[in-house]
C-alpha positions as CSV (number, residue, x, y, z in Angstrom):
1,M,25.6,-12.1,-0.7
2,N,23.5,-11.8,2.4
3,K,21.3,-14.9,2.7
4,Y,18.1,-13.0,3.2
5,L,18.7,-10.7,0.2
6,Q,19.4,-13.8,-1.9
7,L,16.3,-15.6,-0.5
8,F,14.1,-12.6,-1.3
9,R,15.5,-12.1,-4.8
10,M,15.7,-8.3,-4.7
11,G,15.7,-8.0,-8.4
12,N,12.2,-9.4,-8.5
13,V,11.2,-7.1,-5.6
14,V,12.4,-4.0,-7.5
15,M,10.5,-5.0,-10.6
16,G,7.4,-5.7,-8.6
17,I,7.5,-2.2,-7.0
18,I,8.0,-0.7,-10.4
19,G,5.1,-2.7,-11.8
20,V,2.6,-1.6,-9.1
21,T,3.8,2.0,-9.5
22,V,3.2,1.8,-13.3
23,A,-0.3,0.3,-12.6
24,S,-1.0,3.2,-10.3
25,F,-0.1,5.7,-13.0
26,M,-2.4,3.8,-15.5
27,A,-5.2,4.4,-13.0
28,S,-4.5,8.0,-12.0
29,G,-2.5,9.6,-14.8
30,T,-0.5,12.7,-14.0
31,G,-2.4,13.0,-10.7
32,I,-0.3,10.1,-9.3
33,A,1.9,12.5,-7.3
34,D,-1.1,13.4,-5.2
35,H,-1.0,9.9,-3.8
36,W,2.6,9.7,-2.9
37,M,2.0,8.3,0.6
38,N,-0.3,5.7,-0.8
39,L,2.4,4.7,-3.2
40,L,5.0,4.3,-0.5
41,I,2.7,2.0,1.5
42,S,1.7,0.0,-1.6
43,A,5.4,-0.5,-2.3
44,L,5.8,-1.8,1.3
45,V,3.0,-4.3,0.7
46,V,4.5,-5.5,-2.6
47,F,8.0,-5.7,-1.0
48,M,6.7,-8.0,1.8
49,F,4.5,-10.0,-0.6
50,I,7.3,-10.8,-3.1
51,C,9.8,-11.5,-0.4
52,G,7.4,-13.9,1.3
53,G,6.5,-15.7,-1.9
54,N,10.1,-16.2,-2.8
55,A,11.0,-17.4,0.7
56,L,8.1,-19.9,0.7
57,N,9.0,-21.1,-2.8
58,D,12.6,-21.9,-1.7
59,S,11.4,-23.8,1.3
60,I,9.1,-25.9,-0.9
61,D,11.6,-26.5,-3.7
62,A,14.6,-27.1,-1.4
63,G,15.2,-30.6,-2.9
64,I,15.0,-29.4,-6.5
65,D,17.3,-26.4,-5.8
66,K,20.1,-28.8,-4.7
67,V,20.6,-29.5,-8.3
68,A,19.1,-26.5,-10.1
69,H,20.2,-23.7,-7.8
70,P,22.9,-25.0,-5.3
71,E,24.0,-21.5,-4.6
72,R,20.8,-20.5,-2.9
73,P,20.6,-20.2,0.9
74,I,19.0,-23.6,1.7
75,P,21.0,-25.9,-0.5
76,S,24.2,-24.1,0.4
77,G,23.5,-24.8,4.1
78,R,23.2,-21.2,5.2
79,M,19.5,-21.5,6.0
80,T,17.2,-24.3,7.1
81,V,13.9,-25.2,5.3
82,R,12.0,-24.3,8.5
83,E,13.6,-20.9,8.7
84,A,12.8,-20.0,5.1
85,R,9.2,-21.2,5.5
86,N,8.7,-19.2,8.7
87,V,10.2,-16.1,7.1
88,G,7.9,-16.6,4.0
89,I,4.7,-16.9,6.0
90,A,5.7,-14.0,8.3
91,M,6.3,-11.7,5.3
92,L,3.1,-12.7,3.5
93,A,1.2,-12.1,6.7
94,G,3.0,-8.8,7.1
95,S,1.8,-7.7,3.6
96,V,-1.8,-8.3,4.6
97,A,-1.2,-6.5,7.9
98,A,0.2,-3.5,6.0
99,S,-2.8,-3.4,3.8
100,L,-4.9,-2.9,6.9
101,L,-3.4,0.6,7.2
102,T,-5.5,1.6,4.2
103,M,-8.7,1.0,6.1
104,D,-10.0,0.3,2.6
105,P,-11.9,-3.0,2.1
106,V,-10.9,-3.2,-1.6
107,C,-7.2,-3.0,-0.8
108,I,-7.5,-5.5,2.1
109,I,-9.5,-8.0,0.0
110,I,-7.0,-7.8,-2.9
111,V,-3.9,-8.4,-0.7
112,A,-5.6,-11.0,1.4
113,V,-6.8,-13.0,-1.6
114,A,-3.4,-12.7,-3.3
115,A,-1.6,-13.9,-0.2
116,A,-4.0,-16.9,0.1
117,L,-3.4,-17.7,-3.5
118,M,0.3,-17.5,-3.2
119,V,0.4,-19.9,-0.2
120,S,-2.0,-22.3,-1.9
121,Y,0.0,-22.2,-5.1
122,E,3.3,-23.0,-3.4
123,M,1.9,-25.7,-1.2
124,F,-0.8,-27.4,-3.3
125,L,-1.6,-25.9,-6.7
126,K,1.8,-25.8,-8.3
127,Q,1.8,-29.6,-8.9
128,R,-1.8,-29.5,-10.3
129,G,-0.8,-28.0,-13.7
130,F,-3.7,-26.0,-15.1
131,V,-5.0,-24.9,-11.8
132,G,-1.6,-23.6,-11.0
133,N,-1.6,-21.8,-14.4
134,L,-4.8,-20.1,-13.4
135,T,-3.4,-19.1,-10.0
136,I,-0.3,-17.4,-11.5
137,A,-2.5,-15.6,-14.0
138,A,-4.8,-14.3,-11.3
139,L,-1.8,-13.0,-9.3
140,T,-0.6,-11.2,-12.5
141,G,-3.9,-9.5,-12.9
142,M,-4.1,-8.6,-9.3
143,T,-0.9,-6.5,-9.6
144,F,-2.9,-4.1,-11.8
145,L,-5.8,-4.0,-9.4
146,M,-3.6,-3.3,-6.5
147,G,-1.9,-0.4,-8.3
148,G,-5.3,1.0,-9.2
149,A,-6.6,0.6,-5.7
150,A,-3.6,2.5,-4.3
151,V,-5.0,5.6,-6.1
152,S,-8.7,4.9,-5.3
153,N,-9.3,3.6,-8.8
154,A,-9.1,-0.2,-8.9
155,E,-11.9,-0.4,-11.4
156,G,-9.9,1.8,-13.7
157,N,-7.4,-1.1,-14.2
158,A,-10.1,-3.8,-14.4
159,I,-9.8,-4.4,-18.2
160,V,-6.0,-4.5,-18.3
161,A,-6.0,-6.8,-15.3
162,V,-8.3,-9.3,-17.0
163,M,-6.3,-9.0,-20.3
164,A,-3.1,-9.7,-18.5
165,A,-4.6,-12.7,-16.7
166,L,-6.0,-14.2,-19.8
167,V,-2.8,-14.0,-21.9
168,S,-0.8,-15.2,-18.9
169,V,-2.8,-18.4,-18.8
170,G,-1.9,-18.9,-22.5
171,R,1.8,-18.3,-21.8
172,E,1.9,-20.6,-18.8
173,I,0.3,-23.4,-20.8
174,A,2.9,-22.8,-23.6
175,K,5.7,-23.1,-21.1
176,D,4.2,-26.4,-19.8
177,I,4.1,-27.7,-23.4
178,E,7.7,-26.7,-23.8
179,D,8.8,-28.3,-20.5
180,M,6.6,-31.4,-20.8
181,E,9.4,-33.9,-21.2
182,G,11.4,-32.6,-18.2
183,D,8.5,-31.9,-15.8
184,E,8.5,-34.1,-12.7
185,G,6.1,-34.1,-9.8
186,R,3.5,-32.1,-11.7
187,V,0.5,-33.1,-13.7
188,T,0.3,-30.4,-16.3
189,L,-2.4,-29.8,-18.9
190,P,-0.3,-31.2,-21.8
191,M,0.2,-34.4,-19.8
192,K,-3.5,-34.8,-19.4
193,I,-4.8,-33.9,-22.9
194,G,-1.7,-34.0,-25.0
195,K,0.3,-31.2,-26.6
196,K,-2.2,-30.4,-29.4
197,G,-5.1,-30.2,-27.0
198,A,-3.1,-28.0,-24.6
199,A,-2.0,-25.8,-27.5
200,A,-5.7,-25.4,-28.5
201,V,-6.6,-24.2,-25.0
202,A,-3.6,-21.9,-24.9
203,S,-4.7,-20.4,-28.3
204,V,-8.1,-19.6,-26.9
205,F,-6.6,-17.6,-24.1
206,F,-4.1,-15.9,-26.4
207,V,-7.1,-14.6,-28.5
208,A,-9.4,-13.9,-25.6
209,G,-7.0,-11.4,-24.0
210,P,-6.6,-9.1,-27.0
211,A,-10.3,-9.4,-27.8
212,L,-10.9,-7.3,-24.6
213,S,-8.6,-4.5,-25.9
214,I,-11.6,-3.2,-27.9
215,V,-13.5,-2.3,-24.6
216,P,-11.4,0.8,-23.7
217,I,-11.9,2.1,-27.3
218,V,-15.7,1.7,-27.0
219,L,-15.7,3.3,-23.6
220,H,-13.3,6.1,-24.7
221,T,-11.2,5.3,-21.6
222,Y,-7.8,6.2,-23.0
223,G,-6.2,8.6,-25.5
224,P,-5.5,7.9,-29.2
225,L,-2.0,6.5,-28.6
226,Y,-3.7,3.5,-26.9
227,Y,-4.5,2.3,-30.4
228,L,-0.9,1.0,-30.5
229,V,-2.3,-1.9,-28.6
230,A,-3.2,-3.3,-32.0
231,V,0.5,-4.2,-32.4
232,A,0.3,-6.3,-29.3
233,D,-3.0,-7.9,-30.4
234,V,-1.4,-9.1,-33.7
235,M,1.5,-10.6,-31.7
236,F,-0.9,-12.4,-29.4
237,I,-2.8,-13.8,-32.4
238,F,0.5,-15.0,-33.8
239,C,1.1,-16.8,-30.5
240,A,-2.2,-18.5,-30.8
241,Y,-1.0,-19.9,-34.2
242,S,2.6,-20.6,-33.3
243,V,1.9,-22.4,-30.0
244,F,1.0,-25.5,-32.0
245,S,4.4,-25.8,-33.7
246,D,6.8,-23.8,-31.5
247,P,5.6,-23.3,-27.9
248,H,8.9,-21.7,-27.0
249,K,8.5,-19.0,-29.6
250,A,4.9,-18.5,-28.6
251,Q,5.6,-17.9,-24.9
252,K,8.6,-15.7,-25.7
253,T,6.5,-13.6,-28.2
254,A,3.7,-13.4,-25.6
255,K,6.1,-11.9,-23.1
256,I,7.2,-9.2,-25.6
257,A,3.5,-8.6,-26.6
258,M,2.6,-8.1,-22.9
259,F,5.2,-5.4,-22.7
260,V,4.0,-3.7,-25.9
261,A,0.4,-3.7,-24.6
262,L,1.6,-2.2,-21.3
263,V,3.3,0.6,-23.2
264,A,0.1,1.2,-25.2
265,F,-1.9,1.6,-22.0
266,I,0.7,3.9,-20.5
267,L,0.7,6.1,-23.6
268,G,-3.1,6.1,-23.7
269,V,-3.1,7.4,-20.2
270,A,-0.4,10.0,-20.7
271,V,-2.1,11.5,-23.7
272,R,-5.8,11.3,-23.0
273,R,-8.5,12.4,-25.3
274,R,-10.4,14.0,-22.4
275,P,-7.9,15.5,-20.0
276,G,-10.5,16.0,-17.3
277,Q,-11.3,12.3,-17.1
278,K,-9.6,10.1,-14.7
279,P,-8.2,7.0,-16.5
280,G,-10.7,4.2,-16.5
281,R,-13.2,6.1,-14.4
282,N,-16.3,5.0,-16.2
283,P,-19.6,4.6,-14.3
284,R,-20.1,1.1,-15.7
285,L,-16.8,-0.1,-14.2
286,R,-16.9,1.4,-10.7
287,N,-20.1,0.0,-9.2
288,F,-18.4,-2.8,-7.3
289,S,-15.7,-0.9,-5.5
290,A,-18.1,1.9,-4.8
291,S,-20.6,-0.4,-3.2
292,V,-17.9,-2.1,-1.1
293,R,-16.5,1.2,0.1
294,S,-20.1,2.4,0.8
295,A,-20.8,-0.7,2.9
296,S,-17.6,-0.2,4.8
297,D,-18.5,3.5,5.5
298,G,-21.8,2.3,6.9
299,I,-20.1,-0.1,9.3
300,T,-17.3,2.2,10.4
301,G,-19.3,5.5,10.4
302,T,-16.9,7.1,8.0
303,A,-18.3,10.0,6.1
304,A,-19.0,9.3,2.4
305,G,-17.4,12.5,1.3
306,R,-14.0,11.8,2.9
307,P,-11.0,13.1,1.0
308,T,-9.3,10.6,-1.3
309,D,-5.8,11.8,-0.6
310,R,-5.2,9.9,2.6
311,Y,-2.0,8.6,4.2
312,W,-2.4,5.0,3.0
313,P,-2.8,3.1,-0.3
314,E,-6.3,2.4,-1.4
315,T,-5.9,-1.2,-1.9
316,I,-0.9,-5.3,-5.4
317,H,5.0,-13.2,-9.8
């Protein structure tokens, strides 16, 4: 296999592009086709971001990969650590540069913050346990914000982004509990407060995520099929219970529950109660992005009534 394709882990790239496209559908519904050019550019941003993150990861974990993944480009001798690091930084910077094509401050902020978090995680935060857990969770949630911003509706995915981030924290802690005996070079939450204490913290996040699932119901954001999210909620509550005795089962169940919740959101968008309403477009959720865009218009002199179907995305492991 080509060393760059292996370095970038193209399977992850494809899944990332599919993920941001699904997030765009959740924020735009059947009108997603109107934003086809935006989707193409958001795919480019995600491609460069994931490639950069994986390349940087391999440059940092070169020593570990000698044993764990000897077939990868660096331990196999086909690439140097410096080359992988330079490629990673260049690709991450390229993802931010691509976001500038949007001329949309919401998009640029999301991608720039995500890139900064990725670099910080790989270089400093990964070894710091709980802070690293929070970073990965934030990046997970930002995928949904990027997808929404690509169709001018980042706020429409705000709830699902926060839900995904919260349960991701719980899952990351559960994984740390499971791997506690074999973890080296990291100071994880279970190491600091013990397995039971870490499990208690994880359970809080496993419950907090599904607790937010009631918000779209109150705001009438999605159609009736969204109520299937209750199945995912039950699974997450089970995770909050089982993480104390079986963290492996908890984190695996949480992964399945996240997929079930995603399906519920997609179905809730596909079959909406009010066909004329854009998914998630509720006045109480859009004030921030509207104010940011308005401020940007004042600076650039762009007309407030510009068309939303432009040739760039509106905002992203």
